[in-house]
N, C-alpha and C positions, 0 to 999 in steps of 0.2 A: 325468776325471784329478783328484787330489786337490791340495789346495791347496799343502800342503811338496813334491811333485812339480812342480808348476808354477812354484815359486819356484825351485826347483833347477835348472829348465830354463833361466828365464829369468835367472837370476843367470850361468850359463853363455856365454848367448848375450850378455848385456852385456859380460862379459869377453872375449869372444871378437872382438866389434866394436872394443872399445877397444886390444885388442892388435894387432889388423888397423891401427887409427889409428896408434900406436905403430912399429909395422914399416913400414908403407908409408912415413911419415914419414922415418924414417931410412935407408932402402933405396934407395925410389925419386927419382929426379931431378924437377926440377920439369916436370909434364908435364899433358894434360888427364886421362889416368889417373890421378894421384894427385889431382887436384881433383876428378874424379868420386868415387873411391872415399871422400875426406873428406866430403864433402857429405853423400852417399848413407848413409854410416854415422852420421854426427851426426844426421842426421834420423830414422833408424830409432832410436837411442837416444832421442830425445826423444820419439817415437809410443810407446816401449814404457813411456818413465817417465809419461807422460800416463796412460798406459791402467790403467798399476798404482796410480796415485794414485786414478784416477776407481773403480777395485775398491775400494780402501778406505774411500772415501766410501760405497758401497752396502753395504760390511758394518759399518758404523757407524751412530749414530743422533745427532742434537742437534746440538750444538756441533761436536762431534768430526767428525761427518759434515760439515757446512759447510765445516769447516778443511781437508780433504781436498779437498773439492770447487773449493773455491777455487786451493788449490795446484795440482790438475791444471787449472784454467782458464788459471793463469799459466804452466806449462809448454806448456798446449796452443798460448796466442798465441807461446811462443818456437817453436814448433814450425811453427807456420805461417809463422812469418819465414824460418825455416829452410828452408822449401818454395819459397819466393821464390828463394832461392840457388841449389835446386837447379835451378829453372825455370831461371834466366838461364843459369847457368854450364854446366849440364850439356844441358839440353834445347837451349836456344838457341846456347851455346856463345857467351854475351856477357858480359863483365864487368858487375859489379852497377853500376848508374848509380848516380851520387853528384851530389844530393843525390836520396834513392830516397822515395817518398812512403810507402812500407810500412815507413820507418825509427820511425813513432809504435806500431806493433805491437809491436817490441821492446822500446821505451820504456815501456808501458804495462803489458807482461807483468810486471813487478812489483809493480804495483798490488795486485791482488787476492791476491797473495803477501803481501803486505805486511799487506793486511786478513783473511789468514787468521791470521795471528801475532796479530793485535790481538783475534781473538777470545777468546782465554785458554782453549781447553778444557781447561786443565790445572788449573783452578779452578772451584770451586763459583760458581754464578751465582744471584743471583735474577732469573729468567729475564725480560728486556724483551722487548718483542715485534719481532719479528723485523724489521717495516717500519723500527722507528727505527734497528735497527742498520745496515739497507738504505740507510735516507737518511744515515747516517753515511759509509758506503761510498760514495754516490753524489757525497756533496760534494767528499771526498777524490780520487775519480778524475777528476771536472770539474775539480778544482783542479790536479790534475797535469796534464791537457791543456790547461788554459789556459796552466802555466807553458810547455809544449812550443812551443803556437801561439805564445806570446808572444815567447820568446828563439829560436826554430828558424825558423819560418814566415818571417817577414820578409826573412831572409838567402835563400830559395829563391824567392819568387814576388815580393815588392815591389822588393829591391833585392840581385838576386843576389849571393852573394859566398859561393863555396867554403869560404874559409877562414874565416869567421864561422860560418857553417853548422856545420862540422865542430867548431870551438872551442865553441860554445854547445851542441851537442847532446852532446858528450863531457862538459861539465862538469854539464850536468842530468842526464845518465844517472849520473854518478858520484856526485851528491847523493842520487840515489835508491836505490842501491844501499847507499850509508852508510846511508840510512834503514831500508831491510830488514834490515842487519847489527845496527844498531843495536835495532831490535825483536827480534830473534832471541836479542841479548844479552840484553836485559831478561826476556824470559820464560825464557832457559836459568837465570839467577840466582833467578828467583821460581819453578821448577819444581822437581820431583823425581821418582826412579825413571824408567820406562822414558820418560815423558815429558823429562825432562831431558835423556835419551840421543836423543831423537828432535831435539829444538831444536839439541844439538849436532852433530848430524850435518847438519842443514840450514844452520847457521853453517858449517861446514867446507866444505859445497857452495857456499855464497854467496860464500864468501871467496875459493874458488878460483877460480870464475867472475869475478869482480870484477878479480882478479890478473891472469889470462887476457885480460881485456879490455884493462888498463893495458899489458901486454907487447906485445897485440896492436896498439893504437895507436901504442906507442912505435916498434915495426918498422916500421910503417906509416911515419912520419916519417923513420925512418932508410931506407926504401927497399928494407928488407929482409923485406917481408912479401908471403908468398902463400899461398894456400890450400893446406891440406895442409901445408906448412911447421911445424918443430918449437914453434912458437908456438900451434899449433891443439892440440897435446897435452893441456895444462891444460884448456884449452875440452870437448874429450871427456872428459876426466877427471870434469870438474862435471856434464855430461849423464850419464856412467854413474852417478855418485856419487846423482844424483835418483832413478834407476831402484831403487839399490840401499836407499835409504830406504825407501821406498815397499814393497819385498820384504821388508824386515824387520820393515816393522808389519804387512803381513800375518801374519807368522809369528807376531808376539806385540803383539797387541792392547794398547793402553795400559789400566791398570788403573779399573774404574767408580769406586773409591773417591778422590775429588780433595780437595787442600786445601781449605780453606774460605777464600773472599775476604774480604779485610779490607773495612771499611766505604767506604773511600777508594779500592778498587781497582777496576778496570776502568773508569774515567770518562774516561781519557785520549785515546781512541778522539774521545770527541763532543767534547772537549777541542780536541783537532788540527781537527776539523772547522769550530769557531769560530773558530779563529786563522786558518784558511784565508780564512773571510769577512772576517775582519777585515784581512786584509793584503791585499786588492783595493784600498783605498786608496791604500795605499802606492805599488806596483805602479803606480797611475796617476799619481800625484805623479812616480814617476822618470821614466814615460813622456814627462810634459809639461816637466819639469825638464831633461833630457838634450839641451841644443841640438846638441851633436854628433853625435847621429844625425842620418840623413836625414828631410826632413821628412813623406815619404810613413810610414816607420816608425813615427816618433812618433803621427802621425793614427792608424794602424792600431790601434798600441798601446793609444790611448786608449779608441777605440770599446769594442776586444774587452774590455778591463777595465769599462766601463761595461754593456757585454751580459753579461758574467758576476756583474757585482754585481744584475742583474735576476734572472738564471738561478737564484744561490747563494740571493738573498734570499727568492725563492720558494721553495724548497727549507726554508729556513729557518723560513719561516709554516708550510709544510705540517706539519713536524716540531715545530713547537710546538703546532699544532691535534692530532696524535696523542698527544703529551705532557699537554696538557690532558685528555683524553680517559682517558689513564690514570691521572692523579693523579685526577680523578673518581671513576674505578673502584676504584684502591687506598682512596681516603677513603670509600667505602661500604662495602668489605671491611672497612676499620676499624673504623668502627662495627658492623657485624655480629658481630666478632669480639669487641668490647667488651662489646655485650649478651650475646652466648654466655658470656662468660666472668664475666660478674655474674649470670647465670641458672646456672651450673655452681655459683660459688662460693656462693649461696644456698642449692642444693641438697645442696651437700657441709657447709655450716654447720649444714643440718636434719637431715641423717644423723650428723651430731656431736651434735648434740643427742639425738635419739633413741638411739644407741647408749650415748652415757654415761647418760642418765636410765633407758634400761632395765637397765643395769647397776647402777645404783644401786637401783631400785624392785624389782626382782627380790628382794634379799635382805630388805627391809626388809619386802614385803609376805608371805615365808614366815615372817619372825618374827612379823609381827603377826595371822597366820590361826589358829595354834594357840589364842592366848588370847580370843582373839575369838569362837572357836567355844565354850571354856569359859565366857565371861562370857553367850554367847547361852542356853548350856545352863541357867545356873543362873536367869536372869531367867525362862525357860519354867517352871523349877520354881518361881519366886517366885510367877510369876503364877498356878501351879494351887494356891497353897495361900490360906485364908481369909484376905482384906484387907479392908481397908476402902474404899469407891470411891475416895476420894482416892488412895489406896495403890496401886490397881488401875489408874489414869490413868496414875500415874507410872510403874508396871511398865511399861505398853502403850508409854509415851514410850520408855522405857530399851530396849525390844527392838527398838522400829522404828529407831533410831539406830544398834542393834548391827547390826540387817540391812543397815541403810543404808551402814554402813562396811565390813561384809562385802563387799557388792556392789562398793563402791569398790576394796576390797584385790583382788577376783577380777577388775577391769578391769586394776589394775595389772598382776596376774600375765598375764593376756591380753596386754597391752603388751610386757611382758618378755619373752614366750616367742615372739617370731618367727621360727619356725623354718621351714625349707623344707618343706613338704610335698610328697607324690606329684604331678609333674605329669604330666599326658597332654593330647591334643590336644583343645582345646575350642572349641565352636562359639559366639562372643559375642552373635551374636543371640538363640539359645537362653536363653543365660544371662540376657540383661535379660529374657525375657519370663516367664522362670521368677522373677525378681527382683520384676515387676511384679506377679503375682498373688500373692506370698507379702507384700507390700506393702497388700493391701486392707486389712486390719484397721487401719492406720495412715492411709488414705485413707477414712476414712467420712465426711467433708464433703463434702457432693453437688457444692459448688462448686470443689471440686479434680480437672482434668482431667488424666488422663497419657494423653500421644500418643507414638508412636513412627513413627519416619521409619529404618527399618532397611535396609542396603545390601544388595541381592540378591548370593547368589554371593562372601561373605564368605569370606577367606582365615582359616585355622584359626590357634590362637594355643596356646602351650605354656603349662600354668599349671595351678594349684591351683583346683578349682570351687570350693571351700567358702570357701577366702578370697576368692577375685573376688566371689564371690555375697555375702560380707559386704561387700566395699565398694561394690557396687550397692544395697543394701538400705541401708547408712548414708547413703548420697546421697540417694537417695529419700525416707528418712523425714526428714531435714535440710531438703530441700525443702517437704515437706510442713508442717514444723513452720513455716517461714519466710514461707510461704504464709498459715498462721492460718486464722482467720474469714473473712478477705476473699476467701478461694480464690483459685484461679489456674490456671495450665496450666503442667504439665510436661512439657518437650519432652525427648524420649533419642532422639540420632543415632547412627547408626554410619556411616563413609567409609572409603575406603581413599585414603592420600596417599603417593606414593612406596611405602616398603617397610615402613609400617607402619599399623595400623587407629586410628582416633582415633574414640572416643566421649565426647559431648558433654551433659550434663544440665544443661538451663537452664530456667530458673523464671520466671515473673513477679512473684515478690516483690519486698521492698524491696532487696535485695542485700545485701551483705556490708560490716559497716562498715570493716574492716582486711583485705583479699584476703590479703595476703602473711604476715599471723601466723596464720591459719587452722589451719594445719598444727603451731603448736607445740604442745606437750605443755600439758594443762591448760588451753588458751585457750578459752573459752565464752563465747556472748553470751546464754546461757538463764539465768534465776533461779537462784540457790541451790537445790542440792538435784534439779535435774531433770537434771542431768549430769555427770560429771567432767571434760569437756572433753580426753577421749583417742582420741574415734572415730577423727578425722580424721588424726590422729596414726598410729595403726593403718592407717589405710587408705592414707596417706601411704609407711608401711614395706612394705606389701605390693605394692605397684606398684614400688615401687626393687627388691624381690626378685624380682620378674617382669622386671627389666630396661625399666621403661617409667618413665612418668612422667605426674605429675598436676599440675596447675596449678589456681588459681581467680581468676578475675576478673569485675568487674562490666561490665554492658553499659548503653550510654548510655539506651536506651531504659527501665530499670529491670530489677532482676532480676540473680541471679546464672548464671554457667557456670561448671560443673565437667569440664574436658577431662582425657581419658586418653588416653596415647596408649601401645601395645605394638606389639612387634616380632611379625612374621609366624614363625611357626614354620619351623626348617629344613626343606631338602625329605628330609633323610635321617632323619627322625623318622617312626620307624611311630606311627600312630593306632590307639589300642584302643580300637575303638568298646564293647564290651561294658562296659570300664571307665567311658566316659563315661556310656554312657548307664543304668548302675546310680547313677551320682554324679546324674545329673539326673532320676532317677525318684525319687531319696530326697527330693531337694530341693523336689518337686511334693507 
């Protein structure tokens, strides 16, 4: 059976039960039949309401689920209390005892319902751990239970006074109902949409129940109340209203988009818990100073207050422990976020530098290339003419400087034209082996050793084989130059971390003077004429274009480490084996 049909059937059933209650209250005289019909119909309404609210809890998630679960718990307590009426009045055919031990169940049924409203599922929360919210709820529950035992129980067991028992119970229950209605009013004022309508319905049902309790107490005082009388109609109406709220929520669930919580919003439940703890000494002083009370009652209240101080104080210490752990966790997360922010900021600045410089040098290099070609041609023509030895040397120097300038312009053009190439699935291990082979001419020094620790079964990456090979070659050549005549070891490692492949080039050279600047354009530590300082900037741009990350750092034992991180290829990318094989064979 579909949910709309179930809701329709439940609505009809609730309306029938309420209609029966109204009809028998009007038509039947005071009798056992009237009493039985009233008690059973009210119990069925509460069972239906608790079941529907529980169904809402199962259909939702997060705070919304907890909201409906606590509401179902409160109505369930109410139903348990009503079941005791059925047991005594219908099954045993006795009047309810007064005082009755089960009154505490009715008194406490509003506590989880108030806690449900305090969850504020209508706003976005920075999710606090559920154990903290559970401790706040436990503090308030214990405090309400303490108030009940403090004000009601003495007149039931220590110094029996039925009048005091009824008056204190009714007064305390009235305060609890007002607290529940006040919480609903605040939630209604701060909510919108379907949540606003939900809180309005709960407020109407709660107000109806509060008024029905007041009318019933007044009728009892006037000796005019009996089970099934007209005074029970508002009570049955509030029970049917609860079922209607649950059915309406099943048909139209509150939207997932919620109003953003204000910075100071949502902490009043924890503050109420603290106020409950601080109120205990005041109640202890009241129990001590009220000399009109019997001595046994004063002693009981004082001992009870001391015991509650220990219990609630222990809960406060436990809550503080969890708060400390949460604060330490938040501090750790904030530090990591700050470090990540700094790293992203550095990468952003680097990317902006490369982008701006690429636009600048691209145009300048094109303008310089044509006159340089002409000047180099004229210098070669001049060198071919009969010249004196001194003029020949000067001509060769001119040609040498022109060729050097043309190489620099070529590097500028290469830097400026970092356009995405065709990407295929690549095996980084194979690419690194190719780079090591191609670097052998630069590794002529026998004191320089290249070692590899390549992870097996390495996932493929999507990339341009030429560009990534250029990165590996440049870093390898830089390491060989850094180790120089002293020699050393270049270790190349690959490994899988989470969903990325990490490649490390670590050498045993002297390290890098300024690791944070090595990727800046034109930054170089080589002598003038041995490099324009664009190689690592080009490598940085290539890795960024491959959605990866490259960093440089020094290690305490000496040497520098270049770490390259590249993401796995997506599963839906098909491998072009022949393409990659052709590219790899071309490299070797």
